[in-house]
N, C-alpha and C positions, 0 to 999 in steps of 0.2 A: 504494500500500499504506500501511497505517496505521503511523505512526511511534511508537515507544515510546522514552522517554528512555534514552539510552545509559548514563548515569552511575548508574542505579538499581542497587543491589545488595541482595539479600535478606539476605545475611550480616551487613549492618550492624545489623539488628535481631535477629539470631540468632547472635551471635558464639560462643556456647557450642558450636555445632555444628562449628566449626573449618572449615578449608579444605584439610586434607591429604588424601592418598589413603585410600581405605577398603579394608580387607583383603578378599580374595575367599575366604579360608579358611572363612568362615562358610557358604559355599555348597558346600563340598567335603568338610569334615571330619565323619566319622562320630561322633567324640566330641562335637563341637559340636552335631550334630543331637540327640544324646541329652540334652544340656543344654537345648536348645529344647523337647524333649518334656516334660521335667520342670519347667522353669522358666517356660515360656510356656503350652503347651497343657494342662497339667494344673493350672494355677493361675489362669488369667485367663478372663474371660467370652468365650464363643464363640457367634456367631450360628448358629442352626439352621434358620431359615426364618421364615415369617409365620403369623400366627394364622388367616388365611383357609384354610390347609391343615388346620386343625382346626376346621372350622365348627360341627360338632355333637357332642354328647356321644357318646363311643365312638370318635370319629375319632382315628387315631394316625398318626404318622410314625416311621420308623426311620432313624437316621443312624449309619453305620459310620465310626468315627474311627480309622484305621490309626495315626495319629500318637500316639494315646493308648491304643492296644491295647484298644479297647472298642467296643461297639455301644450306642447310646443309643436308648431307647424314650420317645417324648413322646406323651402321650395327654390328651384332654380328658375330664374326669369328668362324671358326671351332675349334679354341682353347678356345671358349666361351668368349673371350675378346671383349669388346665393343670399337669400334673405330668410329671416326668422321672425315668426309672429306668435303671439298667444293664439291658440286654436279656438277662438271665441268669436262668434258672430256679434256685431255691434248693435244688432237690433234688440234681442231679448236674452242674449247670453248663451245661445245654444252652441254645442260643439260644432264647429264649422265643417271639419273634415273627419270622416270615420275611417278606420282601418289604419294599418301601420305604414303603408306606402302606396304609391300609385302615380298616375300621370294625368295631368289636366292640360288640355291644349290651349284653352282660352280663359275660362272663368272658374273660380271656386264658388260653388253655389250651396247655400245653406238649405238643407232639406225641410226646415221648419216653415219658412215663409218665402223661400227662394231669393233672398238677398244675394247679390252676386258681386264678387271681388276679382280684380285681375291679379296677375302673378306678382305685381308690385305691392299688393295689399290694398289698393285703392277701391273704394266702393263704386261700382259701375251701374248697378241697376237695383231699384227698389220696387217691389211689386205694389201696385195701387199707390204709387208715390203721391198723386194729387190729393189723397185723403189724409196726408200727414200735415202737421202744422210747422211751417217754416223749416223744413228739413234741409240740411246742407250736406250733401254727399261728400264734399271735399274734406269735411271734418270728421268723417265717420269711417275712415280707413281702418284696417286691422291694426291692433296695437303691436308695434314692432319690438323686437328683442335684439340686443347687440349680438352680432355673429361675426366670426372670422375664421380663417383656415390657416393651418400650418402643416406643411409636408403632406397635404391631402387630407388631414384630419379636420373635422368640423367641430368648432367649439361655440358655445353660446354663453352669455352672461346675463342673468336676470336682473341685475341692478339697473336702475334708471340711469346711472352715470358710473360705469365701471371705474375703479380706482386706477387700473393699469390696462394698457393694451395687452392683447394676447401675447405678443412676443416679449413684452416687458414681464408679464406674469411667468412665462416659461423660463426666462432668464438664461442661464448657461446651458440648458438643455438644447437650445437652438443651435449652439455651436457643436455640442457633443454628438448629437444625432444627425445633424445636417448632412445630407449626401447619401443617406441610406437609400437603396433602390426600392422604395415602397411600390413604385409604379410597375415594377416587374413581378409583383405578387398579386394574386387574386384570392378572393374569399373561398376557402375550401368548405368550411362548415361553421355553424353557430349554434351554441347551446344557451339555453335560458333556464336557470334553476331558481325556483322560489324556495326560500329557506326561512325557518323560524329562528333567526339569529340576527343580532345586531350587525350592521354593515362593517363595523371595525373588527368584529370577531372573524368575519370571513376574510377580510383583507389581511389581518395579522397572520392568519394561518398560511397564507401564500408568501408573506413577506419575510421569509427566513428559510434556511436549509438545515437548521438544527434537527428538524424532525425526519429528515429523509431516510436515514438508515433504519429507523424504527417503524415508521408508518407505511412506507412504500414497498410493498411486497414485489410489485412488478418491476421496480427499478431502484433498489435500495442504495446502489453505488452510483447514483446519477452524477455526483461530483466527487472529486478526490477526497479521500478520507486520511486522517492522520494515523499514527501508529496505534492509537487507541480505538480506531475505527469511528471517529466522530467527524462530522462534516465541517468544512472550513470554506469560507468565502475568500475570493482572490482580491477583491477591491470593494471599498464602500466610499461613495461620494455623495456630497450634499449640494443641491442647487437651490438655496433658500428653502422654500417649502418642500421641494421635491428631492427624491433620493434615487440612487441606483446602487445595486450590489451586483457583483459579477462572480462567475464561477468558471474555472478552467474545465476543459474536457478531461474526463477521467480515462487516462490511457490504460488503466488497469482493468477496465470493464471487460468482461468476457461476453461477447455477443453469442446469441443463439444463431443457428443456421439461417432461420428466416430473417432475423434482424440483420445479419451480415449481407444477405441478398438485397434487402431494402436499402441499406447504407450504400451499396455500390451503385444502385440505380436511381438514387434520389436526384431530382432535377438540379442542375447547377454544377459548377466545377469544384464545390467544396471550399472555396475560398471565402473567408469571412470578410464582411465589409470593413473598411478602414475605420468606420465610425464605432465599431464594436470594441468593447474593452476586453471581454473574455469570450468564451464559447457560448455562454448563457448570461445575458444581461437582463436584470429585472428592475424596471423603472417604476416607481410610484409617482405618478403625476398628481399632485394633490388637488382635490381631496380623494377622488374615487376611481381614478383611471389608471390602469397599469398597462404598460407597454413592455412586452417581453420578447427579446430576440433569442432564438434558439438555433444555433447552427445556421442552416440555410433558410429558415422561415421565421415568422414572427406571429405573435398572437396578442390579443388585447383582452383585458378584463374591464368591465364597467360594473361596479357594485353600487346598486341603487337602494338607499334606505326607503322603506315603506312605513315602518313605525319603529319605536325603540327596540323592538325584539323581532322584526321581520324585514327581509330584504330580498332583492332580486340580483342574482349573480349572472351576468352575461359574458360569455366567452366566445370570441371570434378568432378563427384560425386562418391565417393567410400564408399561402405557399407559392412558390414559383409556378407560373402558368405553364401547362404542358398538356399535350394530347398523346404522348407516347405511352403505350400500354405498360411498359416496364416502370416508367416514372410514375404513372398513376397508381400502380401497385405500391410503390414506395411511399407515396403521399398517403394512401389509404392506410397502410400499415402504421405510419406515424400518427395519423389521426386516431386510430384505435388505441395505440399505446398512450397517447395523450388523454383520451377519454378515460382509460383505466386509472391513470394517475390523478385525474380530477375527481373521480369517484372516491378514491382513497382519501383525498383531501377533504372532500365534502362530508365524509362519514363522521367527522368530529364536531362540525360547526354547531349543530342543534343541541348536542349533548353539552358542549361548553356553555351555550347560552342558558340552558336549563340550570346548570350548576351555578352560574352567575346570578340568575334570578332567585335562587334559594337563599342568597346572602351568606353562604358558607365561605366565600373567598372575597376578601376586601381589597386585595392587591395582587397584581401580577408580579412575579419574580423573574426578572429578565437577565439573561447572561450577556456576555460581550458579543456573541455571534447574533444577538437579537437587537443590535443597536439601531437598525433601521426601524424597528417597531417602536423603540423609545423615542426616536425623532418624530415619527408619525403621530404618536399620542401628544407629544409636546405641541405640534402644530395644531392639532385638533383643539386642544385646550386653549391655546393662545387665541385662535379665531373665535371660538364659541364664547369664551369668557369676555373677550373685548366687546362683542356684540351685546352681551348681557349687561355690561357696565354702561354702554351707550344708551341702551333702552332705559335703564334706571335713571341715568342722568337726564334724559329727555322727559321722564316722568317727574323729575324734581325730587327723587328719593335719595 
């Protein structure tokens, strides 16, 4: 097994994160969840998907955000510009567009009373308009939402005046990931899992490799192990709110015969992008978007809070586009292997939440290899508590 220096400690370079226990209250408190709703999900940039989902003018996607009590409509206009709106008709508040995605050539029409809006969100037609009182269609367009793209990823911000542009918000990630060939990959599959667990419980479970040798039957030596057979990460970096940890390829892993065939036929030449730090890079783009690079493919996690103890975990897998049978076999094998790993990960989420709800555990005990979780919880607290203080100040308390 590969040996990693025993005296290395990430905390030496990140002393501000501390070494003490981390409170579990943030995963069980309804009051704290409301602070997250206001201070995080209604204030920060949130990933909605990729531009490929809006390939042509008139294409639209709908994202229902329970944590923000809203439905978001994102559409590509005839000018090819992407715009985002609250999915609400300005007449009586009906949901304007139903379904998760679709194409509209000219107008978005409310099925309640047939008010119609163009792809720029402007109100174009009102049924029985003459019977209204001094109606001004120019002031009744759809309520817009800030939207921007980076490397083909679509982000929105629900704040009426975002504190930062998207690129400012992403900070050093722009330089670190820039140049990765996202356009050479296509969506292979997407999973959507509804879980009775706090969104942070789900994210924490993915945001470390400490558990790999113990939980993952299918691939226990995913990354190199030290002499004691414990996992070690190769690198940990912070980009203000965001983090990345990286893992080297485990040269000691013994492939099965099928796995070896898939490895030889996987599309691409096996060369890692220069933007990658290791063989496996796991980015947590605060608050709830994870971008994971794994050898010759990448995947994304979007972990959406529904309530303090329920969430939706969306997993999208992107791999190099190919129509060769041998390469398609390799991609399908990789998809099945990943599915098994995800199922093993998910097996603990709800059990953890039930334990936290019991009140038996007041604090998480985190070791040095879980430093990325420590950073994540620090960011959650800072944003949620700052919002709570501002609300109290506005109320004069």
